[in-house]
N, C-alpha and C positions, 0 to 999 in steps of 0.2 A: 495706125495703131489699133483702129477698130478691128482690122483683119486679124490682129494677134489676141484680141480679148477672149475669144474661145479657148485659145491655147493655154493663155495665162490660167483661165479658170480650172481647165482640167488638171494643169499641173498643180495647182494650188489645192484641188482636192484630194490627187494622188498623195502631196506630201502630208496633209492632215490625216489621212489613212496610215501611213507609214508611222508618224507621229505617235498617233494613238495605239498602233500595235506596240511600239517600242515603250510607250508609257505603261500598258497593260503586262508586258513581259518583265517591266522592272518591278511593277507591284507584287506579280506572281513569285519572282525571285526573292523579293523581299519577305512575303508570307513564308516561303520555305525555309528561310533563314530563322524565321521567328518561331518554327515549330518546336515544340517541348523535346528536350534531349531523349526522354525514355521513347518518344515515338521513333525518332532515328535509330535508336539503339535495337528496336523490335526488329527492324528490317534485317540486321545481320545478327544479331545475339537473341539467344532464348533467355528469358528472365525467369530466375528461380526466387521466389519470395514466399510469403505466407499463404498465397493463393495455391502454390505448388506442393504446399505441405511442410515448408520450412517452418519452424515455431517461432522463430524470431528473425526478422528483418536485417539487425544491426550486426553487420558481419565485422569481425576482428582480426581473424587469421585463417589462412588456407594451407592446408597440406595435403598431398597425395599420399597415399598408403602403398607399400610395396606390392601387395596384391592388386592395385588398381584403383580402391574406392578412395573417395575425396573425404577428408577430415576438416570440419568446418568449426571454428569457434565463433559463437556470438556472445553477446553481453553477459548471458547466463547460462549458456549450454555448450556442450560439445556435441556435435551431430556428424553421424557418419553417412554418407551418400553412396549408394550403389549404382547410380544412374537412372533409377526410376522410383525410389522411395528413401525417406530419410529415417533413421533411427537416432533418436535424441536422448541425451543423458543430461538431467539439470543437475548443475553445481550446487551444493549445498556447504555451508560452513563446516559441518562436522565431517566432510570428506576432504577438505584440504589440508596439505602437508606444508608445515613453514619451510620457506626458503629465504632466509635472513640475508643471503649473500646476493639475492637476485632483485632487482627494482627496475626492470624494463617492463615494456608493453607485452602484450599478449603474444606467446611464440609456441606453435605447435612442432612437435618432433615425433614422428612415426617410426617405429622399429620393425623388423621383419618378424617379431613373434606376434604382432597384432595389437602391440600397445601403443596408445596415443598419448603422449606426455604434454600437458599444457601448463606453461610458466606463466605466471602473471604478477608482477610486482609483489614478491614476498611469499607467493603462494605456488603449489604445485597440485595438480589433479592428474591422475593415471586412468585411462579408460582401457578395458580389455575388450577390444571389439570383436574378437572371437567367440569369447564366452558372454558378452553382452552385458557387462556390468562394470561399475566404477570401483576400483580396488579401495577397500576401505583401510587395509593395514599397508601403508607404505613403506613403514619400516622395514618389514620383512621382505618386501619386493627389494629395496636397496641392499640388505644383506644377501638376499640371494643373487643380485646381480654383482656384487662386491662394488657398490658404488656409495659415494657419499652425497649429502645436500650440496656441499660445496662444488662436487664435479658436475652435479646436475646443473647448477647455477652458473658455471663456466662454459657450459655448451655453447657453440656459436650460434648466433642469431642467423635467421634466413637471409638470403642474399638481397641487396637493396634493389627492389624491382622498379624502383622509380628512375633508375638510371637506363632502362632498357626502352627499345623503339615501342613496345607494346604500350607502355605506359602513356607516351606522348600520343599515340593513336586513340587510345580509349578515353584520355582525360578530355578529348575534344567530344566525346559522344554524350556525355553525362554531367549534369550540374551538380550531382552529388559527389561527395569526397571518396576517393578511393582509399580502401582500407587495407587491401591485400590483393595480389597479382600473382598467379601460378600458371606455368605451361605443363601440362600433363605429358605422360610418356605416350599417349594416345594421338597428340597432336591437337588438343584441345586448349581452349583459353579461358582461364577461370579469373572473373574480376570481382573482388569482393567490394561492396559498397558499404559506407558507414551507416546509411539509414534504410536503404532501400533493397536489400538482397544480392543477388549474385547475377551478373551477366556471363554468359557461356556462349563461345563459338568454337564449331569444329565443322567446316564447310564438307570436308570428305565424309564425316559420319552422317551428315544430312542427307547425302545422295543415296543411301541405302534403301530407303524407304520412300515411296511417292503417296502423297495424299491427295485426292482428287474429289470435286463434288458430284461425280457421277454416281448414279444409283448402282447398287450390287446387280450386274448383268446375268446372273447365273440363278437357277433353282436352289433354293436352300437344301441343305443335306437333311436326310431323315435322321432324328435323333439317336436311332438303335441301328446300327450297320449290319447287324445280323441277328438271329434269334437269339444266339448264345449270348451276345452282348445285353439283350433284354432281360433273360434270366439272371445274368450277373448283376445288372442294375437293381433288379426287384430284391436280391439278397444282400447287397452291400449298399446300395444308395437309393432306396424306394423315395419316389417323389422329389428326389434331389438331383437327378441326373439330366443334364442339359444335352450331352452329347457323347459318343463312344467312337472308339477307333479299334479296329480288329483287321488291320492288313496282314496278309500271309507272310510278308518278308519279316515282320516283328515278333519278337520272342512273347510280347505280352500283349493283353487287352487293356486299353486305357479308357477310364471313365471320367468324363469331365463333369464335375459336380458343383454345387453352390458352396462345397466345402474344400475344394481342392481336386487334384488330379488322382484318381485311385488306379494302381497298376496291379493287373492280376495274372498270374501265369497261366499255363496251359493245363494246370490240374486244377483250375478254380480256387486257387491259394490267393489271398491277398499279401502281395509282395511289400507294398509301399503306398503310403498315402502323402503325396508331396502339396504342401501349403505353403501360406505365407511366412511361416516359421523356417522353412526350408528353402525360399528363395522366391517363390511366385510373388509378383507385386500385389494381386488380392486373389482372394479363394475362388471368387465366382467365375469357373471357366466355362464359356458359352460356345466353342467350338475348337475341333481338333482336326488335324491333318498330318499326313506323313509325306516327306518330300522324297525326292530320288534318291538321297544318300542315307536313307533310313533314319534320319531324324524326325523328332514330331514337335510338330508347331501347335501352341494353344493360345488361342484368343481368350483373354481374360476381359474383364469389364472395362479395363483403362490400359490396355497395351498387349503385346505380344511375347510370348515365352517361348525358347527354344529348348527341348528337353533330349539330351542324348545319352542312351545307354553306354555306359562305360564298364560295367560288370555284371555279373549275376543279378545282384540287387543294389547297384550303385548307378548314379546318373549326375550328370552335369545340367545346370540349370542357368541360362542366361536370358534376361529380360532386356525387352526394348520397347521405348516409349517416345516422349516428346523430343528428347536430344538427338534422337535418330531418325527424326523426321515424320514420325507418326502424330499429327497433329489432328485430333479428332474434335477439337473445340470443346473439349469437356464431355462429349457425347459417348455413350457405350458401345461397344460392338454388339452386332445382332447375334441372336442366338443362331447356330448351324449356318451362317452366311460365310462361308469359306470354301474356295475353290482352286484346285491346281489343274492347269492346262498341259498340254503335251510337252511342252517346252519346258515345264518345270515352274512358270511363274505362277505365284500366289496371290489370289485376290481376296480380300476380306472386307466384309460390308459392315457400316455402323450408321447410326441414325443422322445421315445428312451427307453420305459420300462412300467412298472406298479407300481402302489402303493397299497399295500393289508394291510387289517385291518379288526378286528372285533369290532363293536361298543361297545361290553361289555368289551373289553380289554383296551378302552379308559378310564382309570380312574385316571390318574394322574391330580391332582387339577389344573386349569389354569385361568387366568383373563377372568371374563364374562362381555360381554357387555348386558346393559339392554336396550330395546325398549319399548315405547318411552325413549329416553335417558336421558333428562331433563324434570321436570315438571315445570309449569309455576310458581310455588312459588319459584324454585331454580334459576330463571332468574334474572338478575340485574334488579331493578325495576327503569328505567331511563324514564322520561317523555319525549314524543316526542314533537315536535312544536305543533301539532293540540292538543295534550292533553293540553299542556299550554294555548292554545288558548279557550279550553274548560273550564279550570280553571278559566280563567279571565271572561269568559262570565257568568259564574255561580256565581262569587262574584258579578258582577254588577246586575243580576237578584236578587240576595239577598239583595243587598242594596236598590233596588226599592220596594221589599217586605217589608222591615221595613220603609221605608218612607211612604208606602201606609198605615200601620198598624197606624203608629203615627197620619197620618191625620185624619183616620177614627176615632181613639180614640177621639182626638181633637174635631171632628165635633160632634160626639154623645154626647160626655161631655158637649159641649156648648148647646146642643138642650135641654138635660135634666136640664140644669140649668135655661133656660127660661121656661120651663114648670112647674116647681118647684117653680115659682115666688120668686122669691129671695133667694132662694133656699134651702131648705132642699131637699135632695136626698132620696128617699125611697128605703129600702132594695131591693123591687121588681125590681125597675128601675136598681140597680147595678147588679143583679142576670142577668136580661134581657140583659143589655149590654155586661157583661162578656161572656155568652153563644153566643151572636151574633159574638163577638170578635173571639173567640175560633174556632166557625164554619167557620168563613170567613178566617181564617188563616190556618186552616186545608184544605179548598177547594183551597186556592191559592197555598200552599205547593204541593197538589197532582197535580194541573195541571202544576206546574213548573216542578215537577219530570217527568210527561208524556211529557212534551214539551221537556225536557232536554234529556230523553231516546230517544224520536223520532228523536231528532237533531243528537244525536251520531250514532244511526244506519244509519241515511241518510247519515252522513259524513263517516262512515264505508264503505256503499255500493259504494259510489262515489269514494272513495280511492280504493277500491277493483277493481272496473272496470278500473280505471285508470292504476293500476298496471298490470292487465292482458291484456289491449289492448297496453300498452307499450311494452310489451315482447311477442306479439301474432306471431310474426315471428320466435320466438325463438324455434326451434325444441326440446331443452332440457328443455324447462321450464316446470316445474313439480309442484305437490302439495307442495312438499318440498321447492322448490323455492319460491313459492307463500308465504308460512308460515314464511319464514326467511325474505321476504321484507316486510310482515304486521307486523314482531316483535310478532308472536304470535306461541304460541305452537301449533304443527298440530291437536292434539285432538282438543282443544280449538277452533281453526279455523274452524274445520269441523262442530262441533256443531252449531256455532253461524252461519255459512253460511246456515246449514241446517234449522235452524229456520228462518231466514230472506229471503231465497232464495228458500227454499224448495227443494234445490239439493245440492249434495255433490261437494267439490272443483273442482275435475276432471270433472264432467259433466259440471259445470260452465265454466271451462276453454275450454272445447270443443264448448260450445254453443257461447261463445264470437268468438272464431276462425270463426265458422260457420256465425255469423253475419257480422264479417268484410269481409268474403269470399263472401256473398251474396251482399254486397255493391259493393265490386269491380268488381262483375259479372254483376251488373246493370249500373254502372257508367264508366266502363273502357272497353277498347278493349284488355286487357291483356290475354294472352293465359291462359288455365285452369292451366297448369303446373306451370307458374310464380305466380299465385294466390295460388296455394297449398303450394308453397315454401314461399310465403309473410306471410301466415297464419299458419306457424309451422307444416304442415303436412309432414310426411316423404316422401311420394311417391304420385304421382297423382292418381294412382289405389286407395289407402287407402282413399284419399280425396274424391273422386267420390264416394266410398263406404259409406262413413258416411254422404256425404251431402244427397244422396239418400235416406238413413235411416231416416234422419231428415225431408225432405221436399218433399220426395216421388217422386222426378225426379232427373236426374244426372245434373251437373252443365251446361253442353251444352244445354239441355233441358230446364232449368230456364233461361238461357240466352235467347233462343229463344222466 
């Protein structure tokens, strides 16, 4: 037995080691099972909550719109999500429409015209996602659609997602109650949670972009790609330009600024300014690059945007962000850190790593913004005060014309009666009188139309000048701002100003600024720097350059 003691001792030691390893594995397995459900979900799902920009995390209903966006109903809002940002409409009691025949939970219905209908226990809210407002007069909408409140109440509810295989899988990942579940047309799974936001999963979409912790390996681009781009920057976006793009194969020059992307044609005319109102996820554009297919990629502070020209002054805009695999951990992209290699692969640097992708691999369908975003025919046709005044004036003129015609007819008829001596009227007299009346009426109508048009143009120019002079000191006042204040589509405003003033809106705004600056230089003792600030110029240097270009002398020389 003494000879076997070393063997037994060795065997006992090995057994103890295996027992310890097994015990450790059991403990580790137990700890893994005890991990919070949210941590497990993060490995396979993106989490959209208030940290992502969602205003409320209490999700009640989900519905995909026909254009690809997602409509989200929370406890007190309707939110439209385009893939990178949320547009939220707060629900107020005065905006609700009574649905006495509906007593169910929240149900979202999205139609092809961009309307989002929310039914909720006796109430109805309707959001126009295209024009971005909650419809106040639902009665008129129902009459226009030939619907009744009872028909809307009887719309079928969404399918019972609790019976799907997705629900069984997702319910094991979270301890929060699932309130909504939708599979979108892009292959993504949306899971609404009662208290903690949305879980989203789409592995194919995640593979389009690769985020690494490697530092940006290339030299940063120069902010101005050419001398012409530098001159255009000083003209249109002085001190606000981060980057430029002027590739030969492109029709336009692109300026990436802190206020969006400015697009300028070969004649140095500003064609468009695309900002967050037109689709950019944020206005701060820090890098620009063109791919091998003629598309433009813009790196904004928090994502990537693809801009594709579709017409002379029309563009498609698609944003890419966290849900596409661009995970910068909340850090911004670096200015001018963007590179494309010979294979077409694009690398973008951010504070802490890089994002790498190939434009040909970005194939997953996404919601697309179209610029210009709304045509004039799509806008609500509400008459302004000046338009009401014009209408009243036109009615008064028409009444005077009618009175004049009646007087002329009576006077000529009386003269014909006198000439016919008691009077029989010849057919020649009748024809003569009729032709004269028709010619006179046509002349009067033409004169009134010309006067009306001239008066309308004059009023338009006076109002235009007043709006620009009122905001002449606002550095951020732009063509887009002017078009909104004039309640006109940007293209329509451009064409009318070009016809009446002979110049585009941007040049007109600059000329007004210069005229005001010239008056201040002549009539006040204000320093040139103060006058530059009061007339909306970003810097005194830029003001002096523009002033000299317009008048052939610097502001100080002009004052002397």
